[in-house]
Phi, psi and omega in degrees: 000321178295324179289327180295315178303311185298313178299313180299315180300320175297317180297316185293319182292318178298320182285329174296312179293320173303317181298318183294319185288330187252002181070021179081001180248158183287127185294147181240138178286130180265154177302156178280128179267151172293134180289344179265121176267138176271121185286145176265116183268129172244138170300140179293142185288128178248144182268359182258149173280148184227154174227163178264123181251141182271328179224115183302136180081357181266127182166188182298157184252019180285162177229129172255113172263123190206172175250131181278132182228145172253127189220109178054043173084005176242132174279126178234163175242116178260121185218122178045048175083004181245148174252122177245149172261103179287131184247123182258157171294129185304316179273125177097004180241134177222150179246131176249097181303319184294316178268355178060042185230155175239130181244127175234120185052035179088352175263126187257132166247143185249135175310137181075002176249157177297140178214148178257123181247103180286144178149230183175164179299155182208161174280156176296344181285358175276350186282118174275325181210151180194151179296147180298132178093001183292146172282122180253022188284334178227109182250135175241118179278114187264129177243348177204154176231132182217177178224000000 
């Protein structure tokens, strides 16, 4: 009798452990996953507005002398008490967050420094992409960068 109680106790204990480890459900075999993971590439966030240009260097010939500032994730050009949203060509413009610089067609502008932006005023509908929340009330279409 003692042997039957011991065996019954072991069976009950085994069932209890099995129920705890499987959550009371029958375990399901999961598919074998590949040991190599494919990295998901996401574009780096850029703080500048961009347009699609058809011909490099073609555009208005006005000049905006301004200081580049970064405000709430948007790059602006402050000039004589006015804030402009400069819109750079998507192709040929790069942002370096570590150096805090914008490079357009090989010419570099530094955040917080005076820069000359060749171009002219434009409507906001020229913007192909821009960070969310940028003020689009005064847009400057940039065709060249100088210092």
